[in-house]
FILODREN-680516 format. One record per residue (C-alpha): chain; residue number from 1; x, y, z. Coordinates in steps of 0.05 Angstrom, whole numbers, m for minus. Layout:
+-------+------+--------+--------+--------+
! chain ! resi !      X !      Y !      Z !
+-------+------+--------+--------+--------+
!     A !  NUM !      X !      Y !      Z !
...
+-------+------+--------+--------+--------+
END
This chain:
+-------+------+--------+--------+--------+
! chain ! resi !      X !      Y !      Z !
+-------+------+--------+--------+--------+
!     A !    1 !    584 !   m269 !    938 !
!     A !    2 !    583 !   m254 !    862 !
!     A !    3 !    566 !   m182 !    845 !
!     A !    4 !    495 !   m168 !    822 !
!     A !    5 !    460 !   m109 !    789 !
!     A !    6 !    523 !    m93 !    748 !
!     A !    7 !    484 !    m68 !    687 !
!     A !    8 !    464 !      4 !    677 !
!     A !    9 !    415 !     35 !    628 !
!     A !   10 !    474 !     67 !    593 !
!     A !   11 !    504 !     m2 !    580 !
!     A !   12 !    439 !    m23 !    546 !
!     A !   13 !    435 !     41 !    505 !
!     A !   14 !    507 !     30 !    481 !
!     A !   15 !    489 !    m41 !    462 !
!     A !   16 !    433 !    m15 !    418 !
!     A !   17 !    482 !     32 !    384 !
!     A !   18 !    530 !    m24 !    372 !
!     A !   19 !    476 !    m66 !    340 !
!     A !   20 !    459 !     m8 !    294 !
!     A !   21 !    531 !     m7 !    269 !
!     A !   22 !    532 !    m83 !    255 !
!     A !   23 !    510 !   m108 !    186 !
!     A !   24 !    520 !   m183 !    193 !
!     A !   25 !    523 !   m236 !    248 !
!     A !   26 !    588 !   m245 !    285 !
!     A !   27 !    613 !   m316 !    275 !
!     A !   28 !    546 !   m336 !    247 !
!     A !   29 !    516 !   m341 !    317 !
!     A !   30 !    445 !   m317 !    333 !
!     A !   31 !    473 !   m274 !    390 !
!     A !   32 !    518 !   m215 !    375 !
!     A !   33 !    537 !   m212 !    448 !
!     A !   34 !    509 !   m219 !    518 !
!     A !   35 !    507 !   m170 !    576 !
!     A !   36 !    510 !   m197 !    647 !
!     A !   37 !    476 !   m164 !    706 !
!     A !   38 !    503 !   m216 !    754 !
!     A !   39 !    465 !   m268 !    793 !
!     A !   40 !    452 !   m307 !    729 !
!     A !   41 !    413 !   m251 !    694 !
!     A !   42 !    433 !   m241 !    622 !
!     A !   43 !    410 !   m195 !    566 !
!     A !   44 !    419 !   m229 !    498 !
!     A !   45 !    431 !   m181 !    441 !
!     A !   46 !    413 !   m214 !    375 !
!     A !   47 !    426 !   m199 !    302 !
!     A !   48 !    371 !   m154 !    276 !
!     A !   49 !    365 !   m115 !    342 !
!     A !   50 !    323 !   m162 !    385 !
!     A !   51 !    343 !   m160 !    459 !
!     A !   52 !    316 !   m213 !    507 !
!     A !   53 !    325 !   m227 !    581 !
!     A !   54 !    344 !   m295 !    610 !
!     A !   55 !    363 !   m319 !    679 !
!     A !   56 !    403 !   m381 !    696 !
!     A !   57 !    375 !   m418 !    757 !
!     A !   58 !    386 !   m484 !    793 !
!     A !   59 !    322 !   m522 !    812 !
!     A !   60 !    335 !   m551 !    880 !
!     A !   61 !    331 !   m627 !    888 !
!     A !   62 !    328 !   m669 !    952 !
!     A !   63 !    394 !   m701 !    933 !
!     A !   64 !    450 !   m679 !    887 !
!     A !   65 !    469 !   m612 !    858 !
!     A !   66 !    401 !   m595 !    828 !
!     A !   67 !    380 !   m582 !    756 !
!     A !   68 !    407 !   m522 !    718 !
!     A !   69 !    360 !   m488 !    669 !
!     A !   70 !    351 !   m422 !    633 !
!     A !   71 !    287 !   m383 !    643 !
!     A !   72 !    265 !   m331 !    591 !
!     A !   73 !    239 !   m267 !    622 !
!     A !   74 !    214 !   m230 !    561 !
!     A !   75 !    238 !   m179 !    511 !
!     A !   76 !    271 !   m113 !    524 !
!     A !   77 !    245 !    m58 !    527 !
!     A !   78 !    177 !    m91 !    540 !
!     A !   79 !    211 !   m117 !    603 !
!     A !   80 !    254 !    m61 !    631 !
!     A !   81 !    318 !    m72 !    670 !
!     A !   82 !    284 !    m64 !    738 !
!     A !   83 !    228 !   m112 !    718 !
!     A !   84 !    278 !   m164 !    693 !
!     A !   85 !    314 !   m161 !    761 !
!     A !   86 !    248 !   m172 !    797 !
!     A !   87 !    229 !   m231 !    753 !
!     A !   88 !    299 !   m261 !    760 !
!     A !   89 !    293 !   m257 !    836 !
!     A !   90 !    225 !   m291 !    833 !
!     A !   91 !    253 !   m346 !    788 !
!     A !   92 !    311 !   m359 !    836 !
!     A !   93 !    263 !   m363 !    895 !
!     A !   94 !    216 !   m411 !    859 !
!     A !   95 !    276 !   m455 !    838 !
!     A !   96 !    301 !   m456 !    909 !
!     A !   97 !    235 !   m487 !    930 !
!     A !   98 !    248 !   m544 !    881 !
!     A !   99 !    198 !   m520 !    829 !
!     A !  100 !    216 !   m509 !    756 !
!     A !  101 !    202 !   m434 !    748 !
!     A !  102 !    196 !   m436 !    672 !
!     A !  103 !    122 !   m453 !    669 !
!     A !  104 !    104 !   m414 !    731 !
!     A !  105 !    134 !   m350 !    705 !
!     A !  106 !    113 !   m360 !    633 !
!     A !  107 !     39 !   m359 !    651 !
!     A !  108 !     49 !   m296 !    692 !
!     A !  109 !     90 !   m260 !    639 !
!     A !  110 !     39 !   m276 !    584 !
!     A !  111 !    m18 !   m253 !    628 !
!     A !  112 !     17 !   m187 !    645 !
!     A !  113 !     37 !   m169 !    574 !
!     A !  114 !    m20 !   m144 !    532 !
!     A !  115 !    m17 !   m152 !    457 !
!     A !  116 !     29 !   m100 !    427 !
!     A !  117 !     14 !    m84 !    354 !
!     A !  118 !     70 !   m103 !    307 !
!     A !  119 !     99 !    m59 !    253 !
!     A !  120 !     66 !   m102 !    199 !
!     A !  121 !     m2 !    m94 !    232 !
!     A !  122 !      5 !    m18 !    235 !
!     A !  123 !     29 !    m18 !    162 !
!     A !  124 !    m35 !    m52 !    141 !
!     A !  125 !    m78 !     m3 !    181 !
!     A !  126 !    m40 !     57 !    152 !
!     A !  127 !    m49 !     31 !     81 !
!     A !  128 !   m123 !     21 !     92 !
!     A !  129 !   m129 !     92 !    117 !
!     A !  130 !    m91 !    120 !     57 !
!     A !  131 !   m126 !     80 !      2 !
!     A !  132 !   m177 !    135 !    m11 !
!     A !  133 !   m122 !    184 !    m32 !
!     A !  134 !    m81 !    135 !    m74 !
!     A !  135 !    m91 !    125 !   m148 !
!     A !  136 !   m132 !     62 !   m160 !
!     A !  137 !   m138 !     52 !    m85 !
!     A !  138 !    m65 !     32 !    m83 !
!     A !  139 !    m77 !    m32 !   m123 !
!     A !  140 !    m13 !    m21 !   m163 !
!     A !  141 !     26 !    m32 !    m99 !
!     A !  142 !     72 !     28 !   m108 !
!     A !  143 !     58 !     57 !    m39 !
!     A !  144 !     69 !     m7 !     m1 !
!     A !  145 !    127 !    m35 !    m42 !
!     A !  146 !    184 !      1 !     m5 !
!     A !  147 !    157 !    m27 !     60 !
!     A !  148 !    142 !    m97 !     34 !
!     A !  149 !    209 !   m103 !     m1 !
!     A !  150 !    256 !    m73 !     49 !
!     A !  151 !    225 !    m62 !    118 !
!     A !  152 !    170 !   m112 !    134 !
!     A !  153 !    214 !   m174 !    122 !
!     A !  154 !    260 !   m151 !    178 !
!     A !  155 !    217 !   m109 !    225 !
!     A !  156 !    147 !   m136 !    209 !
!     A !  157 !    140 !   m178 !    273 !
!     A !  158 !    172 !   m125 !    319 !
!     A !  159 !    124 !    m86 !    364 !
!     A !  160 !    119 !    m18 !    331 !
!     A !  161 !    132 !     16 !    398 !
!     A !  162 !    201 !    m17 !    401 !
!     A !  163 !    227 !     14 !    336 !
!     A !  164 !    282 !     63 !    350 !
!     A !  165 !    329 !    104 !    306 !
!     A !  166 !    382 !     50 !    318 !
!     A !  167 !    334 !     m3 !    290 !
!     A !  168 !    324 !     38 !    226 !
!     A !  169 !    398 !     55 !    219 !
!     A !  170 !    417 !    m19 !    224 !
!     A !  171 !    365 !    m35 !    170 !
!     A !  172 !    379 !     20 !    121 !
!     A !  173 !    454 !     33 !    127 !
!     A !  174 !    474 !    m21 !     77 !
!     A !  175 !    432 !     12 !     22 !
!     A !  176 !    438 !     86 !     43 !
!     A !  177 !    493 !    100 !     m8 !
!     A !  178 !    482 !     51 !    m65 !
!     A !  179 !    406 !     54 !    m66 !
!     A !  180 !    393 !    121 !    m33 !
!     A !  181 !    326 !    138 !    m68 !
!     A !  182 !    297 !     70 !    m48 !
!     A !  183 !    324 !     75 !     23 !
!     A !  184 !    298 !    146 !     31 !
!     A !  185 !    229 !    126 !      5 !
!     A !  186 !    227 !     67 !     54 !
!     A !  187 !    247 !    113 !    112 !
!     A !  188 !    193 !    163 !     92 !
!     A !  189 !    141 !    108 !     91 !
!     A !  190 !    163 !     85 !    160 !
!     A !  191 !    152 !    156 !    185 !
!     A !  192 !     81 !    155 !    159 !
!     A !  193 !     68 !     88 !    193 !
!     A !  194 !     96 !    113 !    259 !
!     A !  195 !     53 !    176 !    254 !
!     A !  196 !     m8 !    131 !    246 !
!     A !  197 !     14 !     90 !    306 !
!     A !  198 !     21 !    154 !    348 !
!     A !  199 !    m50 !    174 !    328 !
!     A !  200 !    m72 !    107 !    357 !
!     A !  201 !    m43 !    131 !    424 !
!     A !  202 !     14 !     81 !    421 !
!     A !  203 !     79 !    101 !    454 !
!     A !  204 !    118 !    126 !    393 !
!     A !  205 !    178 !    173 !    390 !
!     A !  206 !    159 !    218 !    332 !
!     A !  207 !    232 !    240 !    324 !
!     A !  208 !    255 !    169 !    306 !
!     A !  209 !    259 !    182 !    230 !
!     A !  210 !    294 !    249 !    239 !
!     A !  211 !    344 !    217 !    288 !
!     A !  212 !    356 !    160 !    239 !
!     A !  213 !    371 !    210 !    183 !
!     A !  214 !    420 !    246 !    228 !
!     A !  215 !    456 !    181 !    245 !
!     A !  216 !    457 !    157 !    172 !
!     A !  217 !    487 !    223 !    149 !
!     A !  218 !    490 !    251 !     79 !
!     A !  219 !    489 !    205 !     19 !
!     A !  220 !    538 !    212 !    m37 !
!     A !  221 !    485 !    189 !    m86 !
!     A !  222 !    476 !    235 !   m145 !
!     A !  223 !    410 !    238 !   m182 !
!     A !  224 !    415 !    220 !   m255 !
!     A !  225 !    364 !    253 !   m301 !
!     A !  226 !    329 !    213 !   m355 !
!     A !  227 !    370 !    210 !   m419 !
!     A !  228 !    339 !    256 !   m470 !
!     A !  229 !    345 !    251 !   m546 !
!     A !  230 !    373 !    316 !   m576 !
!     A !  231 !    317 !    352 !   m611 !
!     A !  232 !    358 !    355 !   m676 !
!     A !  233 !    355 !    279 !   m679 !
!     A !  234 !    281 !    271 !   m666 !
!     A !  235 !    254 !    279 !   m738 !
!     A !  236 !    298 !    222 !   m764 !
!     A !  237 !    279 !    177 !   m705 !
!     A !  238 !    205 !    195 !   m713 !
!     A !  239 !    206 !    178 !   m787 !
!     A !  240 !    229 !    108 !   m769 !
!     A !  241 !    168 !     93 !   m727 !
!     A !  242 !    111 !     53 !   m759 !
!     A !  243 !     37 !     72 !   m759 !
!     A !  244 !     16 !     m1 !   m756 !
!     A !  245 !     48 !    m18 !   m689 !
!     A !  246 !     14 !      0 !   m623 !
!     A !  247 !     80 !     12 !   m587 !
!     A !  248 !    104 !     58 !   m642 !
!     A !  249 !     39 !     98 !   m642 !
!     A !  250 !     41 !    106 !   m567 !
!     A !  251 !    113 !    131 !   m570 !
!     A !  252 !     93 !    179 !   m625 !
!     A !  253 !     39 !    210 !   m581 !
!     A !  254 !     90 !    217 !   m524 !
!     A !  255 !    138 !    253 !   m570 !
!     A !  256 !     85 !    298 !   m601 !
!     A !  257 !     52 !    320 !   m536 !
!     A !  258 !    106 !    315 !   m482 !
!     A !  259 !     56 !    274 !   m440 !
!     A !  260 !     80 !    225 !   m388 !
!     A !  261 !     77 !    152 !   m408 !
!     A !  262 !     26 !    139 !   m353 !
!     A !  263 !    m21 !    188 !   m387 !
!     A !  264 !    m12 !    158 !   m456 !
!     A !  265 !    m18 !     87 !   m429 !
!     A !  266 !    m88 !    101 !   m403 !
!     A !  267 !   m111 !    144 !   m462 !
!     A !  268 !   m185 !    127 !   m476 !
!     A !  269 !   m229 !    147 !   m534 !
!     A !  270 !   m275 !    186 !   m486 !
!     A !  271 !   m217 !    233 !   m469 !
!     A !  272 !   m212 !    262 !   m540 !
!     A !  273 !   m256 !    318 !   m566 !
!     A !  274 !   m233 !    349 !   m631 !
!     A !  275 !   m163 !    375 !   m623 !
!     A !  276 !   m163 !    372 !   m547 !
!     A !  277 !   m143 !    313 !   m504 !
!     A !  278 !   m169 !    319 !   m433 !
!     A !  279 !   m130 !    275 !   m385 !
!     A !  280 !   m170 !    257 !   m322 !
!     A !  281 !   m139 !    281 !   m257 !
!     A !  282 !   m134 !    209 !   m233 !
!     A !  283 !    m87 !    194 !   m291 !
!     A !  284 !    m42 !    254 !   m275 !
!     A !  285 !     17 !    256 !   m228 !
!     A !  286 !     m8 !    281 !   m161 !
!     A !  287 !    m54 !    262 !   m103 !
!     A !  288 !   m120 !    228 !   m118 !
!     A !  289 !   m178 !    276 !   m114 !
!     A !  290 !   m133 !    337 !   m111 !
!     A !  291 !   m105 !    337 !   m182 !
!     A !  292 !   m149 !    371 !   m234 !
!     A !  293 !   m161 !    347 !   m305 !
!     A !  294 !   m108 !    371 !   m355 !
!     A !  295 !   m123 !    393 !   m426 !
!     A !  296 !    m71 !    378 !   m480 !
!     A !  297 !    m77 !    411 !   m549 !
!     A !  298 !    m65 !    364 !   m607 !
!     A !  299 !    m27 !    383 !   m670 !
!     A !  300 !    m49 !    359 !   m738 !
!     A !  301 !      3 !    303 !   m734 !
!     A !  302 !    m19 !    284 !   m663 !
!     A !  303 !    m92 !    283 !   m685 !
!     A !  304 !    m72 !    237 !   m743 !
!     A !  305 !    m37 !    189 !   m695 !
!     A !  306 !    m98 !    189 !   m649 !
!     A !  307 !   m146 !    174 !   m706 !
!     A !  308 !   m103 !    114 !   m728 !
!     A !  309 !   m101 !     88 !   m657 !
!     A !  310 !   m176 !     98 !   m648 !
!     A !  311 !   m191 !     56 !   m709 !
!     A !  312 !   m153 !     m2 !   m679 !
!     A !  313 !   m170 !      9 !   m606 !
!     A !  314 !   m193 !    m47 !   m561 !
!     A !  315 !   m240 !    m37 !   m502 !
!     A !  316 !   m239 !     37 !   m516 !
!     A !  317 !   m165 !     45 !   m499 !
!     A !  318 !   m121 !     72 !   m555 !
!     A !  319 !    m60 !     30 !   m540 !
!     A !  320 !    m86 !    m36 !   m514 !
!     A !  321 !    m46 !    m98 !   m531 !
!     A !  322 !    m73 !   m161 !   m565 !
!     A !  323 !    m99 !   m187 !   m499 !
!     A !  324 !   m138 !   m122 !   m487 !
!     A !  325 !    m89 !   m103 !   m432 !
!     A !  326 !    m55 !    m35 !   m429 !
!     A !  327 !     12 !    m27 !   m464 !
!     A !  328 !     72 !    m41 !   m419 !
!     A !  329 !    135 !     m1 !   m406 !
!     A !  330 !    174 !    m54 !   m442 !
!     A !  331 !    130 !    m47 !   m504 !
!     A !  332 !    137 !     28 !   m511 !
!     A !  333 !    212 !     25 !   m498 !
!     A !  334 !    223 !    m27 !   m552 !
!     A !  335 !    231 !     23 !   m610 !
!     A !  336 !    286 !     59 !   m572 !
!     A !  337 !    321 !     m5 !   m555 !
!     A !  338 !    317 !    m29 !   m627 !
!     A !  339 !    347 !     37 !   m650 !
!     A !  340 !    402 !     28 !   m597 !
!     A !  341 !    387 !     97 !   m571 !
!     A !  342 !    408 !    115 !   m499 !
!     A !  343 !    347 !    160 !   m494 !
!     A !  344 !    287 !    142 !   m450 !
!     A !  345 !    213 !    152 !   m462 !
!     A !  346 !    209 !    202 !   m404 !
!     A !  347 !    269 !    239 !   m433 !
!     A !  348 !    226 !    265 !   m491 !
!     A !  349 !    196 !    314 !   m441 !
!     A !  350 !    265 !    345 !   m434 !
!     A !  351 !    274 !    343 !   m510 !
!     A !  352 !    211 !    385 !   m523 !
!     A !  353 !    231 !    434 !   m468 !
!     A !  354 !    300 !    442 !   m499 !
!     A !  355 !    270 !    454 !   m567 !
!     A !  356 !    223 !    508 !   m540 !
!     A !  357 !    280 !    543 !   m503 !
!     A !  358 !    323 !    546 !   m566 !
!     A !  359 !    272 !    558 !   m620 !
!     A !  360 !    214 !    597 !   m590 !
!     A !  361 !    203 !    658 !   m547 !
!     A !  362 !    148 !    624 !   m506 !
!     A !  363 !    144 !    651 !   m435 !
!     A !  364 !    168 !    607 !   m378 !
!     A !  365 !     97 !    594 !   m352 !
!     A !  366 !     74 !    569 !   m420 !
!     A !  367 !    134 !    523 !   m428 !
!     A !  368 !    122 !    493 !   m359 !
!     A !  369 !     47 !    483 !   m374 !
!     A !  370 !     67 !    445 !   m437 !
!     A !  371 !     95 !    392 !   m389 !
!     A !  372 !     38 !    398 !   m338 !
!     A !  373 !     87 !    427 !   m287 !
!     A !  374 !     59 !    469 !   m230 !
!     A !  375 !     82 !    542 !   m232 !
!     A !  376 !     89 !    585 !   m170 !
!     A !  377 !     67 !    571 !    m99 !
!     A !  378 !     m1 !    547 !    m74 !
!     A !  379 !    m28 !    618 !    m69 !
!     A !  380 !    m10 !    639 !   m140 !
!     A !  381 !    m36 !    572 !   m166 !
!     A !  382 !   m103 !    585 !   m131 !
!     A !  383 !   m111 !    653 !   m165 !
!     A !  384 !    m83 !    636 !   m233 !
!     A !  385 !   m134 !    590 !   m268 !
!     A !  386 !   m105 !    601 !   m337 !
!     A !  387 !    m79 !    538 !   m371 !
!     A !  388 !    m52 !    575 !   m434 !
!     A !  389 !    m87 !    525 !   m480 !
!     A !  390 !    m87 !    570 !   m542 !
!     A !  391 !    m14 !    589 !   m533 !
!     A !  392 !      5 !    517 !   m522 !
!     A !  393 !    m34 !    497 !   m584 !
!     A !  394 !     11 !    542 !   m626 !
!     A !  395 !     74 !    512 !   m597 !
!     A !  396 !     48 !    440 !   m604 !
!     A !  397 !     32 !    452 !   m678 !
!     A !  398 !    101 !    481 !   m691 !
!     A !  399 !    133 !    422 !   m655 !
!     A !  400 !     90 !    372 !   m694 !
!     A !  401 !    109 !    404 !   m761 !
!     A !  402 !    182 !    403 !   m743 !
!     A !  403 !    180 !    329 !   m723 !
!     A !  404 !    140 !    304 !   m781 !
!     A !  405 !    166 !    350 !   m835 !
!     A !  406 !    236 !    367 !   m812 !
!     A !  407 !    222 !    441 !   m816 !
!     A !  408 !    248 !    485 !   m760 !
!     A !  409 !    223 !    552 !   m787 !
!     A !  410 !    190 !    581 !   m726 !
!     A !  411 !    148 !    642 !   m737 !
+-------+------+--------+--------+--------+
END
């Protein structure tokens, strides 16, 4: 008699590990390999990590050798090894009576298996729960994009309870080195989704992400900082910018204030009062509802740029385009591209910091506040409410005079 019950749980676990190390189908077949338990019971291991049970049976006929057919028994681990053996035995018994077991067992399996939420369904629920703390209720799509671009297309239909560290390793290993920041962001988002699933009392291993990181290992990716224009070159570049172009004016305000492009992009006439630009917390980098407004002092040159932009503003926004939409990244980068400069818009924040370090004796805290950087831990931040506006105003004026006049005589 052929041996039965040959499989062990260790064999199945090793199969999962093998799938995690495979990046493409073997021979182009849907199955990577099959594991046999004997007695016609097989576990199909498919590309992408899906594992399904099947038993080969012969439906008895009054005459002849009978009809051979394959009966699906469900997906592992929804159907565990012991359950698959029980169902296989039932299928064999039904077939021996001359009845096709496929329909008989299918109805029973469907009835016994409750709906198991998929990863995509839990992603949507997680996003709905997080909308309140995301800028613009997450309409920009930045929070969901790592999941939508890299995870959901592969794991979206998988029951969230079936996701293991091996599943994530198989998905992310191809991009762990070449696209590490993207892969890490996707893995972090998966962790948040799994945490939400656990809060719903689903059977989730909360160590899955940590285990996946351990299996993926260290990345050789090195972070490249934004290219910054040397501060000695800024006056000449600034002089080449025109006052009659929206993109040029927007870039001027970035250079003069050290503000992030996202802050300049959404600059509105209501935010300006005299020589102070108050950026709403929702336009700042940070969590929605937990980031305070930020005051930026304006130099004479910055005030002049703002006044020009205000005179031509559309819908109240200083840098709206002809269609009344906000200026794009491409638009503000155009002057740098035209000048064939390797510098980036964001790099001007580094430029102004370098200028302060070389040419001023401004304290560290003031220099960091110039760029809206947090200083100290949460406790010191809670007690220190000073934003150094007056001291920053002096530095901003000196920087504006240097840029627009070429003078570097710092008092």
